[in-house]
DRENDO-1510 file (C-alpha; in Angstrom, 1 decimal, always signed):
<recs>
REC; n; res; u; v; w
REC; 1; MET; +0.7; -29.8; -7.3 .
REC; 2; SER; -2.8; -31.5; -7.5 .
REC; 3; ASN; -4.0; -34.3; -5.2 .
REC; 4; PHE; -3.5; -36.7; -8.1 .
REC; 5; GLN; +0.2; -35.6; -8.4 .
REC; 6; VAL; +0.6; -36.0; -4.8 .
REC; 7; TYR; -0.7; -39.4; -4.7 .
REC; 8; ARG; +1.1; -40.5; -7.8 .
REC; 9; ALA; +4.4; -39.3; -6.3 .
REC; 10; VAL; +3.8; -41.4; -3.2 .
REC; 11; PHE; +2.6; -44.3; -5.3 .
REC; 12; ASP; +5.5; -44.1; -7.8 .
REC; 13; ARG; +7.9; -43.6; -5.0 .
REC; 14; GLU; +9.7; -40.7; -6.6 .
REC; 15; ILE; +12.2; -39.1; -4.1 .
REC; 16; PRO; +12.2; -35.6; -5.8 .
REC; 17; LYS; +8.5; -35.4; -5.9 .
REC; 18; LEU; +8.1; -36.6; -2.3 .
REC; 19; VAL; +10.6; -33.8; -1.4 .
REC; 20; GLU; +8.3; -31.3; -3.3 .
REC; 21; ILE; +5.4; -32.6; -1.3 .
REC; 22; LEU; +7.1; -32.0; +2.0 .
REC; 23; GLU; +8.1; -28.5; +1.0 .
REC; 24; MET; +4.5; -27.5; +0.1 .
REC; 25; GLU; +2.5; -25.8; +2.7 .
REC; 26; ASN; -1.2; -26.4; +3.9 .
REC; 27; LEU; -1.5; -29.9; +2.9 .
REC; 28; LYS; -3.3; -32.4; +5.0 .
REC; 29; ASN; -1.3; -34.2; +7.7 .
REC; 30; GLU; -2.0; -37.5; +5.9 .
REC; 31; ILE; -0.3; -36.5; +2.8 .
REC; 32; TYR; +2.8; -35.5; +4.8 .
REC; 33; ARG; +2.7; -38.7; +6.7 .
REC; 34; ASP; +2.3; -40.8; +3.6 .
REC; 35; ALA; +5.2; -39.1; +2.0 .
REC; 36; PHE; +7.4; -39.8; +5.2 .
REC; 37; ILE; +6.2; -43.4; +5.3 .
REC; 38; THR; +7.3; -43.9; +1.6 .
REC; 39; LEU; +10.6; -42.3; +2.2 .
REC; 40; ASN; +11.2; -44.4; +5.4 .
REC; 41; GLU; +10.5; -47.5; +3.0 .
REC; 42; LEU; +13.1; -46.2; +0.5 .
REC; 43; VAL; +15.7; -45.1; +2.9 .
REC; 44; SER; +17.3; -48.7; +3.3 .
REC; 45; HIS; +19.0; -48.4; -0.2 .
REC; 46; GLN; +22.3; -46.5; -0.1 .
REC; 47; GLU; +21.7; -44.6; -3.4 .
REC; 48; ASN; +18.3; -43.5; -2.1 .
REC; 49; LYS; +19.8; -42.4; +1.0 .
REC; 50; ASP; +22.5; -40.3; -0.8 .
REC; 51; MET; +19.8; -38.8; -2.9 .
REC; 52; MET; +17.7; -37.9; +0.1 .
REC; 53; ILE; +20.5; -36.1; +1.8 .
REC; 54; THR; +21.4; -34.3; -1.4 .
REC; 55; LYS; +17.8; -33.2; -1.8 .
REC; 56; GLY; +17.9; -31.7; +1.8 .
REC; 57; LEU; +15.7; -34.2; +3.6 .
REC; 58; VAL; +17.7; -33.9; +6.9 .
REC; 59; GLU; +16.7; -30.2; +7.1 .
REC; 60; ILE; +13.2; -30.7; +5.8 .
REC; 61; ALA; +12.5; -33.6; +8.1 .
REC; 62; SER; +13.9; -31.8; +11.1 .
REC; 63; LYS; +11.2; -29.1; +10.6 .
REC; 64; PHE; +8.6; -31.7; +10.8 .
REC; 65; THR; +9.9; -32.9; +14.3 .
REC; 66; LEU; +8.0; -29.9; +15.8 .
REC; 67; TRP; +4.8; -30.7; +13.7 .
REC; 68; ASP; +1.5; -30.8; +15.8 .
REC; 69; HIS; +0.3; -34.1; +14.2 .
REC; 70; ILE; +2.1; -37.0; +16.1 .
REC; 71; ASP; +2.1; -39.5; +13.1 .
REC; 72; VAL; +3.8; -36.9; +10.9 .
REC; 73; ARG; +6.3; -36.1; +13.7 .
REC; 74; ARG; +7.1; -39.8; +14.3 .
REC; 75; GLU; +7.7; -40.6; +10.6 .
REC; 76; ALA; +9.9; -37.5; +10.3 .
REC; 77; MET; +11.9; -38.6; +13.2 .
REC; 78; LEU; +12.3; -42.1; +12.0 .
REC; 79; LEU; +13.5; -40.8; +8.6 .
REC; 80; LEU; +16.1; -38.5; +10.4 .
REC; 81; GLY; +17.3; -41.4; +12.5 .
REC; 82; ASN; +17.8; -43.6; +9.3 .
REC; 83; LEU; +19.5; -40.7; +7.5 .
REC; 84; ILE; +22.0; -39.7; +10.2 .
REC; 85; ILE; +22.9; -43.1; +11.6 .
REC; 86; PHE; +25.2; -43.7; +8.5 .
REC; 87; TRP; +26.1; -40.1; +8.0 .
REC; 88; PRO; +27.6; -38.8; +11.3 .
REC; 89; ASN; +29.6; -35.8; +9.6 .
REC; 90; ILE; +26.3; -34.5; +7.9 .
REC; 91; PHE; +24.5; -34.8; +11.3 .
REC; 92; ARG; +27.4; -32.9; +13.1 .
REC; 93; LYS; +27.1; -30.2; +10.4 .
REC; 94; PHE; +23.4; -30.0; +10.8 .
REC; 95; VAL; +23.6; -29.7; +14.7 .
REC; 96; VAL; +26.2; -27.0; +14.4 .
REC; 97; HIS; +24.2; -25.1; +11.7 .
REC; 98; TYR; +21.0; -25.1; +13.7 .
REC; 99; GLU; +22.8; -24.3; +17.0 .
REC; 100; ARG; +24.2; -21.1; +15.3 .
REC; 101; LYS; +20.8; -20.3; +14.0 .
REC; 102; ARG; +19.2; -20.7; +17.4 .
REC; 103; LYS; +21.9; -18.4; +19.0 .
REC; 104; ASN; +21.6; -15.8; +16.4 .
REC; 105; LYS; +17.8; -15.8; +16.9 .
REC; 106; SER; +17.9; -15.5; +20.6 .
REC; 107; LYS; +20.4; -12.6; +20.2 .
REC; 108; HIS; +17.8; -10.7; +18.1 .
REC; 109; ASN; +14.9; -11.3; +20.5 .
</recs>
């Protein structure tokens, strides 16, 4: 995806394209931050929230909560908070899934 496509996705506010950006590696922190800012602006609409959860943004955003850049980390946490507050069952599944992964990883180390 070119820089033009990245900025177009942010400008056009296309959730699937924003998800693609967050799944890409080695982009500038500002690009990830801007994608999260845009998603945080869109999350207030229920149909957008449904699409975000379906597209896997709970898991994607959770990976960014450990990011080095504080602005990216903050925006990822804000999005997570907005997604899980109305979806407690999804959050429970997510926590159980990651707890199992963590336990399995510690068994192998």
